[in-house]
Structure formats: structure tokens, C-alpha cells
N, C-alpha and C positions, 0 to 999 in steps of 0.2 A: 426902897433904897433911896436915901436922900442924895441929891446931886450936890456936890461941893462946888467951890469956886472953879470957874473955867480957866484952863491954861491958855495962854496966848497961842493962836493958831490952831486950836482944837475946839471941837464942840461935841456935845453928846448927841448921838443919833441912833435911831433904831429902838426897837422894843426892849432890848436888853441893856440899854444905856451904854453901848459900846462907844468908846471915844474914837472919833474919826477925824483925820486931818482936814482942815479947811484952808490950807495954804493954797494960793492961786494955782488952779489947774491940777490940784492934788487928786481929787476924785476922778476927774476925766482921765488923768494920766494912769491911775491905777486900773480903771476900766479898760483903757486901751491896751495896757500891758497884759491883762487877763485875756482879752480877746485875741491878741497876737499869740500868746502862749498856746491857747486852745487851737488856733489855726495851724501853728507849727506841729502840734501833736497829730492833728488830722492829716497833715501833709506827709507825715512819717508813717501813716497807716495805723495810728493809734487813736483810740477814743477813750479818754480818761474816765468818762461816765460808764462806758461799757465794761471797762476793766474793773472799776470799783464795784459796780452793781452786780455784774454777772461773772466776774473772774475770767473774762475772755481776753487773752493776750493779743498783741498786735498780730494781725494776719489770720487769726482764728475766725473772725467774723467774715472776712473775705473768702475764706475757704468754705464756710457754711453757705454763703451766697452762691458760690460756684457749684457746690454739691446739689443745691436746689435749683440750679439754672436760673437764678434770679426771680424765682416764683414763690408765692405763698404756699406754705405746707398744707393749708386747708383748702383754699379755693383754686389753687394752681394757676393763678393769674400773675403776670409779671407786674412788678412794682418797683419804682425807683427807691422807695423807702421800705425797708423790711425791718420790723420790730423784733427784738429778741424776746421770745416767749419762754417763760420759765415757771416751774412749780413754785408757788408762793410759800408752801410749807417746807419743802426740802431745798429750794434754791437751784435745783437741777434744770439746766437749759434743755428745752424740748425741741426747739427749732426756730425758724424765722417766719413771721406772719406779716401780711399786709396790714396797714393800719386799721382797716375795717374789721377784719377777722380778729385782730388783737383786741380791739375795743369790744367786739361781740363777746369774746370769752370773758373779758373783764366784767361786762354787764351781767353775765350769768355766773359770776363769782367762781369760775373754774369748776362749777358743780355739774357733774354728769347727770344727776337727778333733775336739775333745772333744765338742762339741755334736752333730756328725754321728754320732759313735760312740754317744752316748746315744740319738739318734733311731733308729738301726739296732737297738739293744738293745731299745727299746720295741716295735718292729715285730715 
């Protein structure tokens, strides 16, 4: 895609050639607005990423944390950060995991066969 003449106050930026404002403070102002919006959502008990990725509405995540006593569903250890674990094929949420257990399942590609092989190896 050939880039045509630049409009005043704008520049082409990014891999897709998206036109972005370069007026003084424009990018910083936009970044600050997005950060403030996200913080307001979190203050209201909402997490837009969780809602979009997992379909969890406001309060559902907090309810899950309470049901699991703030502990990982696998290792049963308390964690300040609990990740939403879900089936990558169906999208069904399975529970909340600590970051280590969540990464572990990810490294084993959610495969029961791979996990069984790892268990046999450890024995």
C-alpha cells in the first residue's frame, strides 16, 4: 500500500499504516484516557479483558475467588493473582489457578497424555 501525502497534524504509524494524530500531547492524552478508563472499570469490579475473553460478568470472578477461598484449584496455595483457566477448545471456564499452575498447564498444552507422561517420568 503506497502512502500518500501526509495530512497536517497526522503521521502514518504502525504496521498497518494506521493514521495517528501527532498533535502536541495527542498520544499521551489518549494513553492516559485509556489507562483512566481501565482503572475506572476495575474500581467498579469489572475487568474488560476477563469479560471479553471468558464471558465473566462483573462480580463472577470475585465469587469464584471466594468459592475457592483465594486458593489455586490445583496446588491449593493462596495467591494474590488467580488466573482464569479455561478449555481452549470449548471456552468453558474450569476454575482459577495460580500463575505457576496456569503456566504449567499451558506448557503441557492442556494434554492429559503429556501430563501422564510427566507423572510417569517423575516416578
